[in-house]
N, C-alpha and C positions, 0 to 999 in steps of 0.2 A: 503493499499499501505503500502509497506517496505522502499522507499526511497521519499517518496512525505509526505505533509500533509502540510493538508489544515490549512489556519487561525482558523479554530475552533476548531481547534486540539490544536491550541500552545500558548506556554505560555512563561511567561520569564525565570523560569529555561529549556528551551528549548535553550536556547545557545549556549551552548555546539555542540546541535546537527543542526540549522540551522541559526548562526550567531546570535546579537545583530538588527540589522534591522529589522529581518524577527518574529523573536522570542519577538517583542516590535507591530507589524504590530498584532501579532495576540493575544497578548494581552489585545491592544486597540479592536480587534475586538469586542470580549467577552464580557469583564468589562464595557468600555467607550461607550457600545453606545445606550446605555438607558438617558447621559448622554449629548447628545448633537455632541457628535463628529463621524462624519460618518468617517468608512474607507471603504475604495472601498477591493470587497474581493480577493481573492486567493489563492498564495499557493506556497511553496517552496522546494527543495530538501536537504535532509536530508546533512551535513558532506560526511559518509557512502559511497554516491552518488557519491562523490571526488575522494576517497580512495578508491574503487572501480573500475574508470575508469583510476588512475594511475597504479595499480596493474591489470588488465584487461591486458593493451598496455605494462607492460612488462618500464614504465616508470620512475620509481620515482631514482632509481638507475641512470638511465643517466644524473635525471636532479641534481642529488648529485656530481655526476663527471662535471657538469657546472659549477656548484657553489666553488668547490674547492678552499681552498685559494684566494677569494674574496677580491677587492678593493675596494673597493665605492668607494674612490677620482677619481678614473681612470674611469673617464667617459665612454672611447672610449671602455674599456674592458665589462663596466658596459652595454653598449648599445649593443655589441655584446651577452651578456652570455646570457641577458635578451629573446631577440630575439631565438636566438636558442631554451628554454628553451619554449616560448609560440610557435615557431612552431610544436615544439617536440609535444604539445600536439591539435592544433588544427588538426596538420595531425592523430590525433586518432580518433577510433572508441570506441561513447557509448556503453557502455555495453545495451547490448537488452533487459533488463529487465528495464534498466532507460526508454528508451524507450517511453515502453509500457508504462510503466504507468506515463511521463509528457504527451503526447497524450492523455491519458484518463481523469487525470486531467483537460488538458486543455481543450475536449469536454466538460466535466463535468461543468466546467466552462464557457464558450459560451452556456449551455443550460437554465443556472443561468438566465444571462441574454438576452435571447431568442436571439441569435443569432445564424448562424452557424460557422464560426470565430468571435471569442472575439477579438478584440485588445491590446494587454496586451503591459504592462511598464515589461523591462525582469532587473531585478537589483543580481548585487552581495554584498551578504555578507559572510565576514570575518566570522569567530566563536570566533576569539578574536575584533574582530570589530565593536566601539563603546561600549565597555565599557569605565568604566570612566577613567581606569587607561594605557587605551591603544586604542587609536582611529585611524583607518585606512581607516575613512570616504575618501571618493573620491579615492584614489587609483586603485579599483578597476571598470571594465568597467558597462554601464549600454545602456540599448539600447530601444529603447521607437516602438509605431507604431510596433509590432510587432504582422503580420495579419492572416500567417498561422501557422499548425501545422509544415510545414518542417522550415522555421524561426525563432518555437521557438528551435526547436531542432537547430540549424545553432547555434544559441544568445547563448544557454546556455553555449558551448564549443566554446563560446569567453570567453562566464561571467566565464572561469573555467581560460583559458590561461590571463587571464587577474591577475589573483594573482603574473604573476612574471614578471607584471608590472616595467618597471627600478626605478621607485620610489615605489614602494613597496619594490619590493628587496631590497633597499637601508637602506629604511626607518624601515624594522623590521629586516637586519644588524645591523642597527644602536644603534637598542637598545638592543638586546640583543634578540630574538625571535626567535624559531631554524622553521625556513623553515620549517618542517615537520609535525610541532604541530600545526601547521593555517591549519585548511582547508576553503574550500570555498562553500558557499551554494548559490543557488540561487532562488530569490525570484519571481515568476511570476503574478503578477498584474496587472487589471479589470483595464486601462486606464482612465484616465478625460477627457475628451475634453473640455482641456483650452485651445488650439488651439483655440477655438473659442468666451475666457473668459481670465482669468487672470489668472495667479500661484506665487507660490513666498515661500520664508525661514522666519520664523522668531524665535530668543530665549527670552528665558525667565526671561533675562539677559542679561545687558546692556553689546555685545562683547565689549566696548574698558574702559570705567570705572568700569565695574567688577559690578556695583550695581543692588540689585535685588530686586528691585523696577518699571527695567522698564522691557515692552517686546518690543524689537524692532522686525519691520514687516517690510521686503523689499516686492515688487510686482512690477512686468511687465507684457505686454499683451504676451498670447501664451504660450508655455509651458514652464514648470520652465529649463529644465535645462538649459537653458541661463542663467541664475539669481545665479543657483548652480554652474558656471562654471564662473561666475564674469565675463561672455562677452559681456553683457548689464547693465548700470548704471539703479538702480532700483530704484522706487518711495522707501520712506523710512515713518516709520510714528514711533513715540513714545509716549505707554500708561504705566498711570502709576498708577501700579498697588493695592495700598493703598489704595486712591478711588475710582480704579476700585471694589475691592471686594465691598465697603459697596453699588456699583452700581450705581456708576455716570461715564460718558463717558466723562474721561477723555485723552485727544490724545493732548499730550501735545506740538509734532512737528510732521508736517507733511514739505517731500522735495518734492519736484516735480525731477526725474530720468529724462534722454533724453532717454530714451528709443529707442531706435533707428531704434530696427531690433527686431522682434518677429518671435519664433520656431511654424512653421503649419508641420499638416500631409502635404506629398508629394503626386498626385496621383496615384506611383507607389509604393503608401504604407512605404517610407520614413520618413522623416521629411526636413524639409528645410528651411532658417533661411529669409527673407524677411524685407523690409524697412517699417515702419512704413509711416502712415503718420505723416504729420506735426500736427495736428489735438491729435491723439492718444498721437504725442509729448506732448503735452502741456494742455492733462490732466492727471489725479491719475486716474489708474490701477483699485485702486477697489473703492468706498464706504468709508464713514465713518461710518456708516452701518457694514459694511462689516469685516473694523479694529477691531470694539469694537468687534462683531461674531467673528472672529478668537482671538480677545486678550484674550475674554471668554476659549476661548477652550485653549489656550494656560494654561492660571491658571488650566484650569481642570486637562492638564494631566499633569501639572510639580507638583500638589496638589497628585496627584495620586504617578505619582514617587516618590514625594517628593524628588526631587532635582533641580534646574538648565535645562530645556531642549532647543535641537534645533529643530529645525521638520517644513517638506513642506508640503507645501497646494497646493493646487490646484480647480480655482471653472470651473464646468460642462456649457459650452455654451447654453443647451441643457434645462436641470432643476435648472438648478440656484444654487444650492449647493455649499456649503462650502466644499471639501472634506482632510482630514489630510491621507498623504501617505506615511509619515516619519515620527519619529519623533527617538529619541539617544538621551542620557547625553548630555549636555556642558563640553567640559570636556577641554576648556583656562581659563574663568574667573573663571571659580568655583572650578577651582585645586590653585591658586592664592592665598598666604599668604594676608590679610589683614593688612600689614606692615604699618607703618602709617612714613615716612621718607622726609626729606626736603633736599638740596642739600645745598653743601657752596662750592663755584669758589674759586680759586687758582689762578694765576700762578708761573707753577715749579722756573722758575728763574727771578729776578729780576736784571743783571747785564746784563752790556751794551745793553739796551734796549734804541732805539732811541723814546724821546718823541714830539708825531708832534703840538696836543693844547690837551686843555684838558677845565673841563666847569663841571656844577652838574653831580654826578649822576645818576640813574635812578634803581632803584633795587640792587640788589649784584650780578651779574651772569661776566658771559666773552663771550665774541665772535670776529668771526674772521670773516675774507674772502673779497673781491671786490669789493672794493669801489664802490661804484656806486651814479653823484653827478646828482639830482632831481633836478628842478625851472620852473616843473606846469606838472600841470595833464596830459598834454598832452604827455607828455615822460614816464609814466609808461607801456608799452608795453616794453623795454630795462630795465625795472627789473627783475633781476630771483633771481628764489630763493637760500636763501643764501649769496646774496650781501647784504652788510651793504650797506644802507639806509643814505642819506650827503644829506644835506639843509636848507634852510635856516630856517625854519619850517614849521612845519606839522599845516591842518587841517583835519575834519572827513571824506575828501573825502579819507583822505592817508591811512584811516587805512588800506584798502584791502592788501596796500608792505608793510605795517608794518607790518603783518603778516609772511608775508615773509621772512623778514630782518633778515637777524645772529644780527645784530644790527642795532640803528639809534645813526645820530649824527646833533645835528643842532645848525645851529651857533645866533640863539635866545630864549629865553627860562628860566622861570625857572624850580623848582620840583613841583611845580602843575600845570603846562602849559599843553596845548593838548596835546602834543609828549611824553611828562613824563607821566600821566594817564593812555593814551593808554597803553603806551609800558607796565608799571609793570600790567595791566590787561592781556595782551596776554601776559606778562611773559619774553621780549625783553628786553637784556641791554640796554641802551641809556644813553647818556654825551648829555645837553642843556644844553647850553646860551656856546660854543665854542668861537660866536666870526668871529673867519677867519674859520671856518671848510671848507666853499667851496670855498673857494679859496685857502687853504695848504694841502687839498687830495683831488688826483687827478683819473679821473675817470682806474680803474684796475686795481690801488695799491692796496694790498697786506696790512691789518693794522689788528690788535689788540685792540677792547674796552673794558677797561676794567672795572668796575663797583664795585671790590670786595674791595677796599680802604677808604671804608666807605663817605665820601660828592662828595668830588672828584673822578674826571671819567676822564681816561687820554687813549686816542687813541695813539697808538706803531706800529710803522711801522712795516712792516713782520708780516707774523701770526705767534706767540708765544705760545709756548705747553703750558697747561694750565688742572689743574684736579679736578675733580667735587666729595668731600666728601658728603655721605649720612650721614644725622645724624638721627635715630631713637626717635621719639615723644612718642613712645608710653606709657614712666615711666612717663611724665608728668601728675602732679596730679590736680586736679579739683579744680578752687580759685572759691573765692566769688564773684571778679568783674567778671562778662562774659564779655568774649573772643569773640567778636566776627567775620567775617571778609567780605570785601568790596567787593564786585565781576562785574564785569561789563559783562565775555561774558559766556551767556548762553548754547554755545557746551561747557564750562571749568566746568561747578558748580558741577557735578557729581564727578565729577574728584576734586578738590578743598573741599567737602562735606565729601572728609572719612578723614582728616586731625580733632588732636580738634578741634571743636569750640562750642559755642554754638548759633548758628545761623549767620544771615547773618547785620550785624550791617546795613548795603549801599546799594544796589541796582539800578543804577540811570539809568531810564530812559532812559536818551537820545542816553547811549549805550545799548542799545536795541534797540531801530530805527535807529540807525546804522548799527548794526549786522542786522535787520530780515525787513528796510523797509528802507530804502536811497529817504526818498523823503518828500517832506515842505509836512506839514500834513496837513495845509490848499491847495498846489494844492490838493489833491487827494480829500479831500472838496469841491474844484469846478467840481474836472470830477466828483463828487458822481451826481454833482449836471446836469452835461453832459455840464457841459461849456467849453472851451478849453482851453487852459492851455499851458505856456511857458515850452518847456522839453518831453511834455507830449506821444511823441512819445519814447523815452530814456525810461522814469519812465513804459512805460505801458511794457516794452523788459524786465522786470526782474517782475511784476505783476505778471508772468502768473501761475499756472492756473488760477486766480481772473480774473474774467471781469472787476466785479463794485469792486469801488475805498476803498470804506468803508468796506466791506466785508476781501477784501486785509489787510486792515490798522489791523481792530479788531483782525483778525486769530492773521498776524501774532506774531502783539504786546502782544496777551492773551498768545503765546504761549511761545515767552523770558520770558514774566514773568513767566506762568506756569513753566518752565524746573526750572528756577531757585529757586524759591519755591518748587517745588516738591523735589526737592537737597539735599533741607537741614530740611523736609517736620518730624517732625510738631514744630522742632526749627524755632521763632520766625524769617522772611525775611521781612525787615523795603525795601519798594519798592521808593525812593524818583521820584517821576514826576517830567518833560523833564523839564530839565535847560540850554537848550543850549542859547547862547547872541544871538545877532542880524548881528553880521558876521555869527559869523557859520550858521546859519539857513537861510543865505545866498547863502552862498558855494551850498548848498543840491539842487537839480535835483530841478526846478521849483520854487525857493528859493526866484530868485531876485527879483518878483513879489509882493512879502509878506513881503519886509523887509528894513525898511528907513536905511542906513549909518549911524554910531553912532559913534560919536570921540570917544564915553568911556563905549565897550559895557557892561564890567564889570558892572557897576554903572550905566545901562543900562536897554531899556527893559525888565525883562529876570523873572522868576519868576515865585511869583504870581500874578503880576500888571498882566500879561499877557494875563493868564484864565481868567479875566472877563474883557478884553476887545472886545469891538466885531469884531477888527481884526481877533482874533485868539480864541473868546470864544468857537465858535464850533468845535473846533480841540482839544480844551481839555476836551468839552462833549464826544469826541469818544471818549481817550485815560483817562475818568472817566468807561462809558461803558467794555473798555476792562478790568478794572480791576475786572469789577465788573463778569463780564463770570470769570473770574481767581477765586475769590471767591466763585461766586455762581453756575454754571455751573460744572465746574473743581475741588470743594470743600477742596480749598487749603485756609484755613482760614485761615493759620499763615499769609499770608497777612497783612502786614501793610501801611500803608502809607503819606510818607511825604511831604511835600509842602516846599518847595525851594525860597527862600529871599522874604520873607513875611513884610514887610514893617510896615504895624502900624496892630495891633487888625480890623482892620472895611475888610480889605483885605483880614485876615485869614475869616469871617464871609461869604463875596461872595464868595470868592472860593466854600467855603464848604456846600453853598446856593447851585451852581450849582452840586457839590459831587451825596447831597441830591434830586436834581431830575432825575439824573443819577441810583438812587435805591442806591447809596453806605452810607445809611443811620449810622453816630457816633452811634458807641453803638450798633447797631442792629450785629445780627450772626458773636460778638465779636470784631467787627470794628474799631481800634484805631485810630485817628488820628494823626499824629507828627507835629512839624514842625521844618526845620532845624535854628539853633543859631545861627547868621551867623556875624547879624545886629545889630551896639554897642545900637537900638532899642530895639532889642528881649530881652538884656539882664539888662540895666535900667528900661525898664517898662515890666518885667516877666512877674507881678498879671496879665495885663490887656491878652497879649499875653496867659497866662499857663488859662484864662477863657474861650477860644476859644479850646485849643489842648488841646490833652491828656496828652504829653511831647514835650521836644527837642532832638535832638540830634548836636554837636556841631562841625559846621564846621570850622572847626583852619582857614583852607587855607584865607576864605575869613573875618572870624572875625579881621585875623592879619594883611589884609588886610586896613581893614575898619578904625582898628582902631589905626593903627600906617602913615594909609594914605598913600598905599603903592600899586601901579599896580604892581600886580603878574605878568603878562606879559612882565614888564620892565625887563630886563636884564641888562641897567643900573643903575638901583638903588635894582637891587636883592640881594645884602648884606646888604640891612636893616632888609630886611624881615625874621623876625626869632619870631617865634612862642612862645621866652622863654624870650620875654622883661615884663617885671615885668607888664605894662601894659595889653596885653593881659594877662598874667596870673593871674592877678586881674580880669579880664572880665568873664573867667574860674572859677574860684573860684563864681564868684557871679550868675554863672546859674545854679550851682550843689546846691548852696546854695537855690535857690529860687525854683527852680522844691521839693525839699528836705522838703519845709517847706511844699508843697501842699502837698506832696504825690507823685509825676507827677515822669514818668519816666524823666531819664536825660541820655543820653553818648553822647560819639563823636565819632562820622565817619570822622577828617578831617585829615589830612597825617601827625601833629604834633605827636601824639603814638608811627609811622609807622619809624619816623629817630630820636625820641631822647628818650629815655629810663630814664632822668629826668622830662619828661612832665610823662611819664604816671607814674612815683613813684609818680609824685602831685597830677593827678588826679586820685587817688586809695588813696590818703591820705586823701584828701578831699570826698571818698567816693560815689564817680559817681561810674552805677548802670551799665554799658557796655563801652568798647574801640571794635570798630571796625578793625579791621587792613589791610594793605594786604597778601595776604598769607607770598610773603615771608616775613615779619616780624613776623607770632607770634612764631616761637620756641622761638628770642629772646627774645619780651616783653613778652612770657610767662615764661621763667625762671627770669625776672625781677618782673612779677605779685605774682608769689608763692612765693621766698623770703622773700619779702618788707611784705604777707601778715603774714609770719612764724614770722617776728617780730615786726610785731605789732597785732597779736594775742597773 
């Protein structure tokens, strides 16, 4: 045929003839079918057929006339001109020879599938579409469930008309493409009966962070048009490529989408959206095995094309097979330069500022917005994205609204209180310990919160203009002292991993629990046993799609840890097991039944002492089981486990015995177990502790608290809390010497190096192995260490 090419006739070199979409389908149909890639057969019209339509109907010059002096910023004019051109094409007549060939090709495809009239998808493919530097994807139309030759001919003409949708005209004009050097090919492909199953999209690159180590898979019920158009909130899966290539099934994350609709075939031969059932909404639309099958196919396609790919897939509800229905180069993240930079904030003017209150600054950013004073969790619904959160204090329950805040201000707290720690992790400016914030700041008042001036944070009246300067980090040199990062939120891990780093020096298990589980672990243990627990209805409401509390806990915790470990793989990632205090546990759903009220939770039932106690031992065993999944099943053996608040060597031995019982054997498969060095006893009898552990990471916050006898949650004596106190620095030096003398690892993950360059210098001079910093401190401290090491060399 002159104007038709079947997929077995097409190659990538035919992009000028049939567009990237159809050329790619032909390439895969011929070259990848033996590698497990199933592509439904079909055919494509050539670009020559499109030009023939314009010429035979004499409308080329008319279209040119309509587009003369087009101003795409004039949306009314754009709409009128686009409509006029589409009407020209829709009212034209398909060339007789093209009609004959389309009918013949459709009959041949129907015979192949053993039916009189094959149901097909009819898709547009611009001849410049899906090229690495010119993606026109989604600008032209697609028509599904076409079941007769007459409807096929009509759909082909509609595809031609869609070359002149408003968005397509605007896109080409804004990028300098000649409207008449872009032709259109129509792809006709056997439809996969995903109306009886599921379908979706996958990328062989993370569309947010740009990480090429991730495969992102979206899935919905029914036909795939709903996920392509964004109509339905899809299920989401992340698969880790490096371990996938080793044959491991590493699904890093599963997120349940609402999937409130699905697109089906109608009896009239069209498509229709219907509501999904509650059961469908609460269940993943594909299984883990199908996720891995799709991921392997994405890997095959990417390796064949030698670039990140954007792929559409569909599952046939009759034969159960997974089919690839489109594959094109990914054109957003793959084009971005991996610029490594940080941002520095500053107020544009410091004149005539009205200072409302001040406290301790957290981070170095600036934020502004309307004040929203929140006294209780029952008021969370009043909080809007972009508001400035003002509160007496916060706890882990408040994290969801903290994420929405432009800034956080509290009456109480120090630089290491909950509000400060969470604000650092999520990158929101915060000022804590103001004393009077809830009194002097009023609802709906516009304020600016500045943390750009060192230790003291200021809240000013009004929204004040500020600037953000980006600093390039690519020139930083490698340092002898390892520079690691403190990472709390798994969702940010792949973004943070792009910064220069030597791994993660601290990932807090309790932060991962808060992000992913949000229930007291012992409540889940009892639910797993079939016992009724307080707040069970609330807990089950966010467990979906998991019905079993243990599997919910293990899956979510291993996914959270796995995301962080994978982001920095194969660099070391130190995961500190949970270190909630009893007051923090009490405030979790289901927590009141399991936690006593303590006068001073900071030195109470926390850390290692909790793990072997009968009241929590079962929950800690689950933590260990989740960590074993990450290391053994996911293959993320870069995970190092760290135990917090170990008061005696005997406690360490008890905890390690529990770990051994769960299959976490020290030294096996390279497993290292560190202890937090945060209690004076850890320093004074370090030799005894280091017989149990493979190394130390200094927690300067708690160590300073216990050396100086300062409750770090107390604003009244916050001025005494100072990591630069000689008693504290002497403890730091003793810990380093103890580890060095035994050939054990010694690092630091507390707040001190992030805040004070002089502490960093002290640690480097004394030979510490690594310093783990908050991401916003990395550039400043890297410069300090780089300069200091040059002087010492």
